N, C-alpha and C positions, 0 to 999 in steps of 0.2 A: 622471445627475448628473456624468458625466465632462466633460472639457474641451470636447468637441464634441457635447454632448448636444443642442444646438439643432438639429443636422442631422436628428435622428430624432423630435423632439417635434412633436406636433400642436398643443398649446396652448403658445404662447410667452409665458409669464408674465413680469411685470416684476419680481417679487420672489420670493425663495425662502424658504420657512418650513420649518424643520426641527423636527419633533416628537421629542423625546428620550423613548424608551420604555424604562423600566427595571424597573418592577414592574407586576403586573396592576392593582393599585389605582390607581396614578397614570395608567396608560395608559387605563383605562376612563374616568377623569374627563375626559381630553382628548377621547376619542372621543365622549363624551356632550355635550361643550360646543362643540367646534370647528365642526361642520357649520352650526350656527345663526349663527356669527360670519362665516363666509366664503361664505355662501349665494350662488350664482350669480355669483361673482366670478372671471373667468378671469385676473385680473392676478396672482394669488398661486398659486405652485406649492408643493404640500405634499408633503414626503417624510419618512418615519419612519425614525429611526436607532435601532437596537436596542443598548442598553447591557446586557451580560450579567453585570455585576459584582455584582448584588444577590443576597443570599441568597434573595430571593423572586422570582427571574426566571422560574421555571418557569411556563409558560402564557402568557407575553407574546407569543412568536412565533405560536402558534396563534391567539391573540386577534386579532393584526394581520392574519394571513392570512385569517381568517374574515371580518373587516371589509372585505377587499379593499384593504388598504393596501400601497403600494409601500415596501419596506423595504430599507435599505442597511446594511452593516456599520458599526459605530461607528468603526472604524479609518479609514474613508473620509471621515469628517466633517472631519478635519484637512486634506484636500486640496481643499476647496471653500470658498467665501466666502458663507455664507448671510446673509440680511438680518435674520433673527430666529430665535432658538432658543426653543421653547416646551416646557414640561414641567410635570407635576404632581408630579415627584420632585425634591426639593431636593438630593439627594445624588449629583449627576452630575458627572463630570470633564469640564468644558467645555474644548475645545481652545483654543489661543491664537487671538486675533483681537480685533476690536472690535465685533462685532455684539451687540446687546442680548440678554439672556436673561430671559424672562418666566416666572415660576414660579407656577403656580396651586396652591391648597391641594388636597390629596386627602382632607381631612376638614374639620373645623371649627376653624380657627385653629391655635394652637400649645399644645395642651392635654395633651401626653403626653411623658414622657421615654422615649427608645428607645436601644437599644445603638448605639454609634458604630462603624461599620465601619472607620473610620480609626484607632481606638484601642481599648483595652480598657475604656474608660469609657462614659458615657452622654452624650447630647446632647438638645437640645430639638427635637422633631420639627417639620419644616417650614422650618427655617432653613438657608440655603445656607452653604457654607464662607466663612470670612472673606476668603480670597483673592479670591473672586468679588465680594464686597461692596467690597473695596478697589479692584478694577479699575474700578468704576463701571458695570459692565455689567448687574448683576442688578437685577430689579424683582420685588418680592413682592406678589402680590395678596392683600388681606385683606378680610374681610367686615364688620368693625366697627372703629371708631376705638380701642376698648379693646385690640385686638390690636397696633395701632401703639405704644400706650403700653407694653404688655408687652414688645415687642421692644426698645424704646429702653432699658429697664432691663436686660434680659437680654443684649442684643447691641447696644451703642451704634452699631456700624458700620452698622446698618440705617437710621440716620437719613436721611431723604430718599429712601429706596429702596423705599417701599411705595406701593401704589395701592389706594385704597378702591373696591372693585368690587361688594361684596355676594357672595352665594352662589347660583349658578344652580341647584344641586341643591335647596336649600331652597325656592327660588321654584317649581320644578317640583312639589315635594311639595304646596305650598299650592295651586297652580293645578289640581292633579289631584284634590283632595278632592271636588269635585262629581261626579266620575266613579267614586267609590268602589265603587258597586254593580257596575260592569262588572269591576273587578278581583276582587271577591269571587266573582262568577259564574265568571270564568276560573279561579280557584283551587279551584272546587268547594265554595264556602262559601255555603249557602243563607241566607235571611233569618233563620230561626229559630236559627241557630248563631252563637256568638261565636268570633272568631278571636283566639287568644293567640299572639303571636309572641315568640320568645326570640332575643335578639341577643347575640352574643359578639364582642368584639374578639380580638386575637391575644396570645399570650404567657402566661406562667405565672400572671399575676394576673387573667386574663380570666375570664369566667363559665364557659366550658367548661374552662379550665385548672384552675379551683378546684372546680367542681361538675359533672363530666361526666355524672353520673347524673340531673341535674335534668330533662332532656327525657323520658326514660322514666318518671320519677316523675310528671310532670305528666300524661302520657298515661294513666298508671294511675289517676289520681285524678279526671280530668275526664271525665264521661260523653260518649262520642263522638257521641251524637245531639244533644247540646247544644253541644259545643265542638269546635273544630279547633285543632291546635297546629302552628305553623310555626317554622322556624329560619333565622336570617340569620347566617352564619358568615363572618368577615372573610376576604377573598381571600388574605391572607398565610397563613392556616391551610391553605387549599386548596393554595397554592403550596408550602409547606414540607412538608406531610405527604402530599399527594396525595389525589385523590378516592376511590381504592380504600380507603385507610386510614380516611378519615373515614366512609365508608359502612359499613365493617366495624365501627368503634366504635359506630355508631348503628344497628346492624342491627335490634335489637328495636324501637327507636323508628320506624324506617322501616316495619317490618312492621305497626306499630300505626297507620300512616297519617300519619306526620310529613310535613309540607310542607317539605322541605328546599330552600331557595332556591338556584339556581345562583349561582356567585360573581360573575357578570357581569349587570348591569342589573336582574334580577328583584327584588332586595331593595326597590327603591323602590315599585313597585306593592303589594308585600306589606305594606310599612309603612303605606301609605295605607289598605289594607283592614283593618288590625288594629283590634280593639276594646281589647286590652290588650297592652302591650309590657313584657316582662321583660328588663332589660338590665344593662349594666355601665358602665364609664367610656369606652366607645367612642363615636364620633361618631353612630352610628345611634341611640343612646339619646337624645342631645340633639336630633337631628333629629325623632324621634318626639314627644318631649315638647313641642318648640317648635311642631310642626304640630297639636297638640291631642289626641294619643293619651294615654290613661291609662297611667301608667308605675309599675313597681315595680323596685327594684334588688336583684339577687341577688348582685352582687359589685361591688367598687369598689377598684381597685388603688392602691397607694401611688406608682405611676408616673404618676398623674394630677397635673397641674400646679396648685398652689394659686393662687387668684385668677382662674382662668378660668371661663367660663360653665359648662363641664362640672362643675367642682368646686362651683360655686354650686348646680347642680342637685342634687347629692348631699345638700345640706343641707336640701332641701325635699321630696324624693321619699321616700316610705316604703320601708323595706327589706322584702324578702320573707323571712318566717320559714321557712327551709328545713325545719325540723322540725315546723312547724305544719300546719294544715289548708290545703292548697294550693287546694282548690276554693273554700273560703269566702273566702280572700284574693283570688282572681280575681274572685269575685262582687262583693266590696267595691270592687275597682278599677274594674270595668266600670260600677258604679252611681254613680261620681263625677260630679258635674254639671259643666257648662260646658267647652267645648273650649279656653277661654283660661286654664286653671288654671295654666299655667306661662309666661304672657305676659311676666312680669318677667324671667325667665331668657332667653327668646327675644330680648328687646329688648337684652340684653347680648351676644348672639352675632351678630345679623343687623341691619345698618343699612339702612334704606330698602328693605325687601323688595319684590320685583317688578321691579327695574331692573337686576339683575346682568348679564344678557346684553347689554343696551344699553351699560352701562358698560364691560364687557369688550371689546366691539367697538370702542368709541372708543379704549381703551388699546392694543389690538392694532394698529389702523391708524396710530395715532400713532407707535408703535415701528417699524412698517414704512415710515413716511414716505410714506404714501399717503392721499389723501382717502377718507373713508368712502363706501361705495356709496350711491347715491341712494334705495335702497329704505328703507322705514320701519325703525326700530330693531327688533331681534328681541325677541319676547316669549316667555315660558316656555311651551313646548308641553305638551300632555297626555302623560303617560307612556304608553308602549305597554302593551297588555294582555299579561300574562305567559302562558306555557304552563303547563298543570297540572304540579305538582311533587311529586305523591305517588302511591304505589301503593295500590290498594284494600285495605282491611282484609278479611281472610278468616276471622277467628275472634274470638269475643268471650266474655268472662265476662259473663253477663246476670244482673242483679239485679232481681227483681220483688217488688213489695209488693202485697198484696190487702187491701182494706177493704170492708165490707158495711154501712155505716151507713144507707144509704137503700134504696130499692126495687131498685136495680141496683148491682152491684159496681163498684168502681174498682180498676184495675190500674195501678200505676206501674212503668215500665220504665226502667232505666238500663243502658247497655251500655258495657263497657270492653274495649279491645283485649286479647286473650289474650296477645299477644306480650310485654306488659309486666306481666303479672299478678304476677310475682315482685317487683315494686317497690312493692306495696301489700299490706297485711295481709289475711288471709283474711276473707271475709264469711260468717259462719256462718248457717245457715238457722234459722228460727223458725216458729211456727205461722202467721205471715202473711207471711213474707219467704223467698224461695227464690232460690237461685243455680244456674245451669246453664251449661254450655259449649255454645256454638253455633258452627257454621262454615258456610261456603259450599261449594258443590259443586266449586269450583276450589281448595280448600285444598291446598297442596302437601305439607304435613307429614302423612303418613299416620297417625302416632300421634295427632295432634289429631283428624283425621276419625274415627278409630275410637273415640275417647274422647268425642266430642260427643254430647250428649243430643238436640240439634236440628240438623238439616242443612237449609240453605236453598238454593234454586236461585237462581243469580246473575241470570239473565235471565228475564223473564216468558215463560211458555208461550203459544203462539198460541191454543190452545183448552183447554177443561177436560179433554178426553180426553187431550191430550198431557201436561197437568200430572199427571193421575192415573197415567198410565203411568210418568212420571218418579218419582213418589212411591213406587210399588210397587217399581220397580227399585232405588231408593236405599235403601229400608228392607231390601231383600234383600241389597244389597251391604254395608251397614253394620249388622250385627245389634245393635250396642251403642246405636244411636240409637232414641229413643222417638218422635220426631216428624220428619216431613219436610214442608217448606212450599214452595209454588211460587206466585208471582204469576201471574195470567192477564190477558192483554190485555183491557182493559175496566175494570180496577181492583180486582176482588176477589182473594182469596187462598184457596187450598185447603191445609189442613193435615191430613196423613194421620197416623193414630196406629198404634202397633205392633199394637193389637188389631183393626185392620181398619176402624175408623170413620174417616170423613172429615168435617172441620169446614170449612164455608164461612164465611169472615170478610169482611164488607163494611164499608166506612167511609163516613161521610157526607161527609167531606172529600176531599182529593186522595189518589191511590193511595199506599199506604204501602210502605216497604221490607218485604218479606215476613218478615224477621226479627222485626219488631214484632208482627204478628198471631200468629206462632208463639209468641212470649214470652207473649202473653195467654192462649193456649190452654194452654201449659205451666203458667202460674200458676193458672189455674182448675182444671186437673187436680189439682195439688198441694193446692189449698185445698178440694177436694171440691165445687166449684160445677158444676152441670149445664151441659152444652155446647149444649143444643138450644134455639134460639129465645130467646136471652138477650141483652139489650143490656148493653154494658160501656162505662164511661168509661175511656179509655186516656190516662194521663198519660205523656208522653215527658219524663222528668225533671221539671224545674220550669218549662220554657219554654212548653209548649203541651199542649193536650188534644184528643183526637179521640173521636167517638162511633162505636163499632163494634158490629156485631151478629154473634153466633155462631149458626150453624144446622147441624145434622147433615144431611148428604146421605144420601138413600136408599142402601142397600147395592147 
């Protein structure tokens, strides 16, 4: 970008586009949008300028470097003459000059009051300083005409400075819904499980700011064979507090299998994959509701702006009763009909969905004073498949119920991660209901392993002989365990008892996690049901049932 940069450049662009990168949230929005707009066009040279003045600047440089962006210091921006400055952060100090400045939204519209870094008061998020509006250089992209009307009332100087473009992020969410199954598979959520995603914006009025214990409480009340729980945490929280602090605060939830979405990119596929979204007044809640996901509100701050689509959503979405039965409320939410339940609110947030990238490309090239490329207008791409975001659960509180109404017994099994057991009331045993602690053979907490009634081999054994040897060794190593269970390649499971007996459990359906056959054997033992050559109906919570058979192997 120096005065003689042309001497060293391979691509001799006709225009210079500067991307102002100030926060992770705003930088990600540009990185997700810009490649589709400038695809295959050598006429535009793109350079990123890093503004380190934000309280949420941590993580911006690593993000840019990971993406392979060429980054220059913000101070150097005043020494060059760019043709356009593009940013999704409205709070940038643009140097003197006459090039236009295009500001993309990093959320949905102007729906939140945030602290003003230039004063001790608050400001409307998304609006550039008056000085930039007065210069006639600023252009604000909006997703709906209602946002133009809102700005005219709140900031009259925005008159004539808005561009109705739509929202490319919303378009991508809608376009990716047909691929929902691929995202669920990538996240490790099978067909028989429901995915509950908790979304929190940043600040003291956010969901996590007000109810930091909600995640472990959900994990403690939702049976983990029937439900998975994920979390989308605003990038500003990651930037302000750091990944180490967040993971430390969520240690129990992470040990219980929480799918904690990384702060960059992964939240969108997780939102498409979700069956139920528990949110607050952040943009993710409105995105999810508008895209057709069932929503419950666990918090809604007074920093939300009245009259916006997000505020309208709060009037029609049910509140989560934090002291009530969370499992039943999630069941009720997931049973709600029609994906168009919040269509009226979506219509107030997104105008002409499906055309945002095309409109943005037209606006971008008009400001660059270049004709658009001859290629067709860009369309919303499918979101990339995310990487798995959870560690495996290694211990459970297993609740079993036994009924013998017919010729064969029925055993119902519900498993809850032991790491969050303290967030739920104790489940006392009865004549037909039994609770035990189970763990895998890779449980890192020795106290848990030594206290577990049932220990399960994580990986299936190659042969029955190998499984029997493992069972014998494990029961010897953990004298407090009553049962040890190992799956065997081919589908069946061997469960060894402390008294030397071995039960072979076979299922008519697909191979089961060995913790489930072990729970059936444990429940039958407690209920006094014989273990030899007996068919059992296994109910895994309320979602599915399997037929299994128990047979004693010869000594």
